[in-house]
FIDO-195706 format. One line per 8 residues: their letters; for each residue x, y, z of C-alpha. Coordinates in steps of 0.05 Angstrom, whole numbers, plus 5000, padded with zeros to 4 digits. Example, Ala and Ser with C-alpha at 12.3 -4.5 7.8 and 13.67 -1.06 7.14 Angstrom:
% residues 2
AS	5246,4910,5156; 5273,4979,5143 $
***
This chain:
% residues 657
XXXXXXXX	8164,7578,7334; 8176,7538,7398; 8228,7485,7410; 8245,7429,7459; 8319,7429,7474; 8370,7395,7519; 8411,7435,7569; 8452,7410,7627 $
XXXXXXXX	8424,7339,7622; 8350,7360,7623; 8298,7382,7572; 8269,7452,7568; 8222,7490,7523; 8230,7560,7495; 8208,7608,7441; 8257,7622,7384 $
XXXXXXXX	8276,7696,7381; 8330,7690,7328; 8356,7631,7288; 8425,7626,7257; 8457,7566,7226; 8492,7540,7287; 8456,7573,7346; 8390,7601,7368 $
XXXXXXXX	8369,7654,7417; 8309,7630,7458; 8264,7659,7511; 8238,7615,7568; 8171,7617,7602; 8202,7662,7655; 8225,7711,7603; 8298,7693,7610 $
XXXXXXXX	8336,7694,7544; 8394,7648,7529; 8436,7625,7471; 8436,7551,7454; 8469,7508,7401; 8427,7484,7343; 8451,7413,7356; 8415,7415,7424 $
XXXXXXXX	8346,7425,7392; 8306,7361,7396; 8237,7383,7370; 8199,7441,7340; 8126,7449,7360; 8069,7497,7352; 8032,7486,7418; 8032,7540,7470 $
XXXXXXXX	8099,7542,7506; 8070,7530,7575; 8024,7474,7553; 8071,7429,7514; 8105,7389,7569; 8041,7383,7612; 8005,7355,7550; 8062,7305,7538 $
XXXXXXXX	8059,7278,7609; 7996,7234,7599; 8027,7203,7537; 8092,7193,7576; 8055,7157,7632; 8022,7109,7583; 8088,7085,7552; 8108,7017,7578 $
XXXXXXXX	8184,7018,7586; 8193,6943,7578; 8150,6942,7515; 8188,7003,7489; 8254,6965,7502; 8228,6905,7464; 8210,6950,7405; 8281,6978,7400 $
XXXXXXXX	8331,6952,7348; 8397,6923,7373; 8436,6981,7344; 8437,7055,7360; 8374,7093,7342; 8342,7162,7346; 8283,7177,7390; 8238,7197,7331 $
XXXXXXXX	8253,7131,7297; 8231,7089,7356; 8172,7135,7368; 8147,7118,7297; 8156,7044,7311; 8122,7048,7379; 8061,7088,7355; 8057,7056,7285 $
XXXXXXXX	8055,7123,7249; 8094,7187,7241; 8093,7214,7312; 8067,7282,7330; 8111,7329,7368; 8077,7310,7433; 8085,7235,7419; 8158,7244,7399 $
XXXXXXXX	8170,7286,7462; 8137,7232,7505; 8182,7177,7477; 8244,7221,7485; 8228,7235,7557; 8214,7161,7570; 8280,7140,7538; 8318,7192,7576 $
XXXXXXXX	8284,7174,7642; 8301,7100,7639; 8377,7096,7635; 8376,7023,7658; 8338,7004,7595; 8367,7055,7546; 8439,7078,7543; 8448,7148,7517 $
XXXXXXXX	8494,7153,7456; 8486,7225,7436; 8436,7282,7429; 8369,7246,7423; 8404,7180,7407; 8402,7117,7448; 8417,7043,7448; 8376,6988,7482 $
XXXXXXXX	8414,6954,7539; 8433,6882,7522; 8389,6830,7558; 8444,6806,7605; 8464,6877,7623; 8391,6896,7634; 8380,6836,7679; 8439,6854,7723 $
XXXXXXXX	8420,6927,7726; 8348,6911,7745; 8373,6865,7800; 8418,6921,7826; 8361,6971,7823; 8316,6924,7862; 8370,6913,7914; 8379,6988,7921 $
XXXXXXXX	8305,6998,7928; 8302,6947,7983; 8361,6979,8018; 8329,7048,8014; 8265,7019,8043; 8304,6986,8099; 8342,7050,8112; 8277,7088,8115 $
XXXXXXXX	8250,7037,8165; 8312,7044,8208; 8306,7120,8207; 8232,7118,8225; 8245,7071,8283; 8302,7113,8310; 8262,7177,8306; 8209,7142,8348 $
XXXXXXXX	8265,7123,8397; 8260,7050,8380; 8324,7011,8368; 8322,6968,8304; 8337,6896,8320; 8392,6896,8267; 8431,6949,8306; 8445,6907,8367 $
XXXXXXXX	8504,6870,8337; 8534,6934,8309; 8529,6982,8367; 8604,6984,8381; 8620,7007,8310; 8560,7053,8307; 8583,7088,8369; 8658,7089,8361 $
XXXXXXXX	8676,7077,8288; 8616,7091,8243; 8622,7072,8170; 8583,7124,8132; 8575,7077,8073; 8530,7030,8112; 8454,7034,8115; 8454,7035,8191 $
XXXXXXXX	8499,7096,8195; 8461,7132,8141; 8396,7119,8177; 8426,7140,8243; 8452,7205,8214; 8384,7220,8184; 8350,7206,8251; 8401,7250,8287 $
XXXXXXXX	8386,7307,8239; 8312,7298,8251; 8316,7294,8327; 8374,7343,8336; 8411,7292,8379; 8481,7263,8373; 8486,7190,8354; 8505,7171,8426 $
XXXXXXXX	8447,7210,8456; 8398,7182,8406; 8420,7110,8417; 8416,7122,8491; 8344,7146,8483; 8331,7082,8444; 8355,7040,8502; 8419,7017,8469 $
XXXXXXXX	8462,7045,8526; 8436,7018,8591; 8499,7044,8625; 8531,7111,8607; 8592,7089,8646; 8599,7029,8600; 8593,7076,8541; 8656,7114,8562 $
XXXXXXXX	8693,7051,8582; 8673,7018,8517; 8702,7075,8476; 8768,7070,8513; 8771,6995,8505; 8753,6999,8431; 8809,7049,8418; 8863,7021,8465 $
XXXXXXXX	8847,6947,8471; 8814,6927,8405; 8832,6854,8418; 8803,6854,8488; 8835,6857,8557; 8844,6782,8568; 8915,6754,8572; 8945,6695,8536 $
XXXXXXXX	8980,6643,8580; 9048,6666,8606; 9107,6623,8626; 9156,6656,8674; 9231,6649,8665; 9269,6612,8719; 9314,6651,8766; 9370,6632,8813 $
XXXXXXXX	9356,6614,8885; 9355,6677,8927; 9380,6687,8998; 9327,6696,9053; 9326,6763,9088; 9331,6763,9164; 9278,6818,9169; 9204,6812,9160 $
XXXXXXXX	9165,6866,9123; 9097,6898,9119; 9063,6937,9064; 9018,6998,9065; 8966,7003,9009; 8896,7023,8991; 8843,6970,9007; 8833,6954,8933 $
XXXXXXXX	8907,6944,8916; 8924,6875,8890; 8990,6892,8856; 9030,6904,8920; 9096,6931,8896; 9130,6956,8960; 9139,6937,9033; 9181,6961,9091 $
XXXXXXXX	9222,6931,9147; 9252,6961,9211; 9307,6932,9254; 9350,6957,9311; 9424,6943,9301; 9475,6925,9354; 9510,6992,9345; 9447,7030,9365 $
XXXXXXXX	9430,7049,9294; 9367,7026,9258; 9363,6990,9192; 9306,7009,9147; 9289,6962,9090; 9250,6983,9028; 9229,6921,8990; 9203,6924,8918 $
XXXXXXXX	9169,6866,8883; 9216,6836,8831; 9178,6813,8769; 9240,6827,8727; 9267,6760,8752; 9212,6722,8716; 9198,6770,8658; 9263,6772,8620 $
XXXXXXXX	9272,6819,8562; 9233,6798,8499; 9199,6740,8534; 9125,6728,8522; 9107,6761,8588; 9152,6820,8573; 9118,6830,8506; 9051,6833,8540 $
XXXXXXXX	9076,6885,8590; 9110,6924,8534; 9044,6927,8497; 9002,6950,8557; 9057,6992,8589; 9016,7008,8652; 8958,6987,8694; 8897,7029,8675 $
XXXXXXXX	8860,7059,8734; 8790,7085,8738; 8739,7092,8795; 8713,7024,8813; 8758,6981,8770; 8825,6974,8736; 8858,6938,8677; 8923,6908,8700 $
XXXXXXXX	8988,6911,8661; 9005,6839,8678; 8964,6775,8680; 8938,6755,8748; 8984,6694,8747; 9045,6739,8742; 9018,6788,8794; 9005,6731,8842 $
XXXXXXXX	9076,6704,8832; 9108,6770,8852; 9059,6812,8892; 9082,6823,8964; 9024,6788,8996; 9020,6775,9070; 9042,6708,9098; 9086,6693,9039 $
XXXXXXXX	9160,6693,9024; 9169,6736,8962; 9226,6753,8915; 9244,6826,8924; 9294,6880,8904; 9313,6910,8971; 9349,6972,8993; 9374,6974,9065 $
XXXXXXXX	9388,7040,9099; 9429,7046,9162; 9403,7107,9200; 9432,7142,9260; 9381,7138,9317; 9397,7208,9341; 9405,7249,9278; 9361,7206,9232 $
XXXXXXXX	9415,7213,9179; 9433,7155,9133; 9502,7129,9148; 9503,7073,9097; 9460,7039,9046; 9462,6975,9005; 9418,6938,8956; 9407,6865,8941 $
XXXXXXXX	9360,6815,8908; 9331,6768,8959; 9271,6733,8988; 9233,6766,9045; 9176,6745,9089; 9116,6792,9084; 9084,6792,9152; 9025,6838,9139 $
XXXXXXXX	8989,6880,9087; 8966,6943,9123; 8908,6980,9090; 8893,7054,9089; 8821,7048,9112; 8838,7010,9175; 8907,7041,9189; 8893,7115,9181 $
XXXXXXXX	8844,7120,9239; 8900,7092,9283; 8962,7123,9251; 8952,7197,9240; 8977,7264,9265; 8928,7265,9323; 8947,7195,9349; 9021,7210,9338 $
XXXXXXXX	9015,7274,9379; 8978,7237,9434; 9030,7182,9435; 8979,7127,9422; 9015,7063,9402; 8961,7011,9413; 8961,6981,9343; 9003,6934,9301 $
XXXXXXXX	9070,6962,9277; 9059,7025,9317; 9133,7029,9337; 9157,7018,9266; 9108,7068,9236; 9123,7121,9288; 9197,7116,9274; 9187,7115,9199 $
XXXXXXXX	9143,7177,9206; 9200,7214,9240; 9249,7189,9188; 9203,7210,9131; 9198,7280,9160; 9274,7283,9162; 9279,7261,9089; 9228,7313,9068 $
XXXXXXXX	9266,7368,9103; 9332,7346,9071; 9298,7353,9003; 9277,7424,9022; 9203,7406,9015; 9180,7405,9088; 9107,7424,9097; 9088,7424,9023 $
XXXXXXXX	9020,7397,9000; 8992,7399,9071; 8926,7431,9051; 8914,7391,8988; 8865,7334,8984; 8864,7267,8949; 8798,7236,8931; 8776,7163,8934 $
XXXXXXXX	8718,7136,8893; 8677,7076,8915; 8628,7048,8865; 8574,6999,8888; 8523,6979,8835; 8532,7047,8801; 8523,7084,8866; 8584,7127,8877 $
XXXXXXXX	8614,7150,8943; 8670,7202,8942; 8714,7209,9004; 8774,7254,9016; 8842,7244,9046; 8888,7302,9062; 8952,7298,9023; 9014,7293,9065 $
XXXXXXXX	8983,7250,9120; 9032,7206,9158; 9014,7146,9115; 9025,7184,9051; 9089,7216,9075; 9121,7151,9099; 9108,7116,9033; 9124,7175,8988 $
XXXXXXXX	9189,7194,9022; 9216,7124,9021; 9197,7116,8948; 9231,7181,8930; 9293,7158,8967; 9299,7090,8932; 9282,7118,8864; 9332,7174,8868 $
XXXXXXXX	9386,7130,8899; 9380,7074,8848; 9378,7126,8793; 9443,7155,8819; 9476,7087,8823; 9456,7068,8752; 9484,7134,8727; 9549,7124,8764 $
XXXXXXXX	9557,7054,8737; 9543,7077,8665; 9479,7038,8660; 9424,7073,8619; 9357,7081,8653; 9292,7119,8643; 9289,7180,8687; 9236,7231,8706 $
XXXXXXXX	9263,7302,8704; 9232,7369,8719; 9258,7437,8698; 9218,7502,8702; 9156,7463,8720; 9159,7417,8659; 9164,7343,8674; 9191,7297,8620 $
XXXXXXXX	9223,7229,8612; 9295,7220,8592; 9349,7167,8588; 9398,7216,8619; 9399,7230,8695; 9379,7302,8710; 9349,7340,8769; 9276,7336,8787 $
XXXXXXXX	9263,7406,8815; 9193,7391,8840; 9220,7334,8885; 9285,7369,8903; 9330,7311,8881; 9389,7308,8834; 9359,7251,8795; 9295,7210,8798 $
XXXXXXXX	9270,7148,8763; 9208,7105,8769; 9230,7037,8794; 9185,7023,8854; 9122,6999,8817; 9145,6945,8769; 9079,6907,8774; 9041,6968,8750 $
XXXXXXXX	9087,7008,8704; 9131,6981,8648; 9184,7035,8657; 9194,7011,8729; 9202,6940,8704; 9254,6962,8653; 9292,7001,8705; 9289,6942,8753 $
XXXXXXXX	9323,6898,8701; 9380,6948,8697; 9386,6954,8773; 9388,6878,8782; 9441,6871,8728; 9482,6926,8762; 9478,6891,8829; 9500,6826,8797 $
XXXXXXXX	9559,6860,8763; 9530,6836,8697; 9524,6872,8631; 9464,6920,8626; 9402,6890,8597; 9394,6955,8557; 9463,6979,8536; 9478,7051,8517 $
XXXXXXXX	9442,7075,8454; 9396,7015,8456; 9339,7031,8409; 9293,6988,8450; 9301,7033,8510; 9284,7095,8469; 9223,7058,8442; 9200,7042,8513 $
XXXXXXXX	9207,7115,8533; 9169,7140,8472; 9113,7089,8476; 9105,7094,8551; 9100,7170,8551; 9045,7169,8498; 9006,7111,8527; 9011,7134,8599 $
XXXXXXXX	8984,7202,8579; 8925,7168,8545; 8911,7126,8607; 8915,7186,8653; 8868,7225,8609; 8819,7168,8612; 8825,7163,8687; 8811,7237,8695 $
XXXXXXXX	8753,7232,8647; 8722,7175,8687; 8732,7212,8752; 8696,7271,8721; 8640,7225,8699; 8632,7196,8769; 8633,7265,8799; 8573,7282,8755 $
XXXXXXXX	8540,7217,8775; 8549,7237,8847; 8517,7305,8834; 8461,7270,8798; 8450,7225,8858; 8448,7286,8903; 8402,7323,8855; 8354,7264,8851 $
XXXXXXXX	8354,7252,8926; 8360,7326,8947; 8406,7304,9003; 8399,7344,9067; 8474,7346,9072; 8475,7400,9019; 8439,7466,9015; 8380,7475,8969 $
XXXXXXXX	8346,7534,8936; 8271,7537,8929; 8243,7574,8871; 8172,7570,8844; 8160,7509,8886; 8217,7468,8856; 8278,7447,8897; 8346,7459,8865 $
XXXXXXXX	8411,7428,8884; 8460,7484,8900; 8535,7472,8904; 8593,7514,8927; 8652,7525,8882; 8715,7567,8879; 8731,7610,8818; 8798,7590,8788 $
XXXXXXXX	8797,7639,8731; 8743,7672,8688; 8685,7622,8689; 8728,7562,8708; 8709,7536,8777; 8727,7480,8825; 8670,7446,8863; 8680,7439,8938 $
XXXXXXXX	8689,7369,8966; 8694,7332,8899; 8749,7335,8846; 8708,7369,8793; 8731,7429,8752; 8685,7456,8699; 8664,7519,8662; 8603,7553,8693 $
XXXXXXXX	8577,7590,8633; 8539,7652,8651; 8579,7663,8714; 8587,7738,8726; 8660,7760,8729; 8689,7746,8798; 8758,7753,8829; 8801,7690,8828 $
XXXXXXXX	8790,7651,8892; 8719,7676,8903; 8671,7623,8930; 8605,7622,8893; 8540,7583,8898; 8513,7551,8835; 8446,7516,8823; 8456,7451,8786 $
XXXXXXXX	8415,7444,8722; 8418,7392,8668; 8472,7339,8676; 8495,7305,8612; 8529,7239,8628; 8546,7225,8555; 8581,7290,8540; 8604,7292,8613 $
XXXXXXXX	8582,7363,8625; 8529,7401,8663; 8493,7468,8664; 8490,7512,8724; 8457,7577,8745; 8493,7630,8786; 8460,7640,8854; 8508,7685,8893 $
XXXXXXXX	8579,7701,8911; 8598,7687,8983; 8631,7754,8994; 8635,7746,9069; 8678,7683,9066; 8754,7681,9065; 8779,7678,8994; 8802,7607,8980 $
XXXXXXXX	8870,7591,8953; 8871,7564,8882; 8910,7500,8875; 8955,7497,8816; 8932,7428,8798; 8862,7454,8785; 8891,7492,8726; 8928,7429,8707 $
XXXXXXXX	8864,7389,8706; 8829,7442,8666; 8885,7444,8615; 8898,7369,8616; 8972,7381,8631; 8994,7332,8684; 9067,7354,8681; 9056,7421,8713 $
XXXXXXXX	9055,7396,8784; 9082,7339,8825; 9027,7295,8854; 9028,7236,8902; 9024,7190,8841; 9091,7218,8817; 9127,7189,8877; 9085,7136,8910 $
X	9049,7093,8859 $
***
């Protein structure tokens, strides 16, 4: 005897081997034997085991579900009962099986109540369920269309308004994301790569910037209107000052003055923009700055910490009289030692904004050695250069960083130019040494007056921020704080408030154990790290763009390998460790997979392969090791870049920005 039985929510057939009151042992078509409960048996039949269900399928296909639903009583019923009503006679085993399978396969119409027992869905419930099923059918059809278009690298029109969320915050419950994931699986591409192939990312640079903005500036980068607080009339300085900045700098924080005194000494003035005067604690402008915490830098553009109206009110722009926090240093003309210093809040006339690109060809080690003084502020700069060298020597850091390079990026319509500047040039040293001096001196004064501040400390190579004054070993000073860039860093603005309060003999704006000061330290350290990571990431991106330009153009300024009639761009790099290398002439550190083991410092030649501007990576092929060249020194910051640990070394940014 054969039976139709239910098991695990589906129907199966089997031959009865043994039959007890409550259970049966059956054998399936495959020969597998199993024990089932008698209550699970739906039908007994005499047809051949393998023919029963195939013979029931034509009958099943002919049963109209809606008509079957109309035939059902309002109360619970058994499948054999409704089979008799539907066919108008006692149903055969095949007919009963067909009705059972139809009832079971239409859960919208028939609600299961037990083994072989069902109840017809009420009309209002059925109507709602059918509407839901139709909606789901349409959604699945739409999803299938999306997937088909994406696989063909065609962007569905509906995706245009949702690209930001699809790229940076996909909701896996939406049709668009489900379709995108299915297309990614079919094409073996990531969502960003696939959307790029579909033309959704006309600029890979905007893709990376967009991700950063989505995460860090979800409300956008525009500023609300800001009203500055009023401040007391300030005395006018007798000196005039000049600034030294990069050509793209708009937030000019610092300027310098130089005067000869009647006693034969010189007076050096370091003048810092004073936005703390107009941005009092907890004002609307302060809340904006406290939210942004720093200007965000990247090649080709920046996102300022303060609105342009505030920047323009305090930036040390040429031909203006600007409020400033000034430190004056009286320096012995013979020994170049500081004999006295004082600080004040004042107004000072900014006579000029000197720019690196035009100043450096005139003011450099070669022109200094030749005694060339045929440019504006030559006397002042020459004297400041000598004074800066003295300050550096007093810190015990003379001659450091002489062989290291800084890199400048210029972006013009997505065409990138990368230039180098040797670190420790006269321009850098003048600015850096004077910034170290004022930041360490004001930090010392705050500590002596019992005013809390936010300090930068370094011990055993680890830089951290603290509200307690402590040595900065990398700079060779007893204490060091950031206070010279208040237009660009919130910590500097906070410290400037404390310095101004100290100079006025007022109460500190942030008293001891002020929770607000600790919150600034915590938030700034986290946010500044995120901003720096983004800047390094974008510099890496533009380095790859530069290599792509060279690869596309096969520039004659670089060497090329020819193999099988195809030119290859070949670059020179220095092994930092294992397969980690630093590319010559651009600030790019990457892992050259497949690089044979080489001693640290070895220069190697690598053929550039595929460049991925979305994952910001590239493939290279080892060409040769330059064994006849002098082994290059590995800069510690290369390891820092590779490990994303900016606190391991002291950079120009640490002191001069």
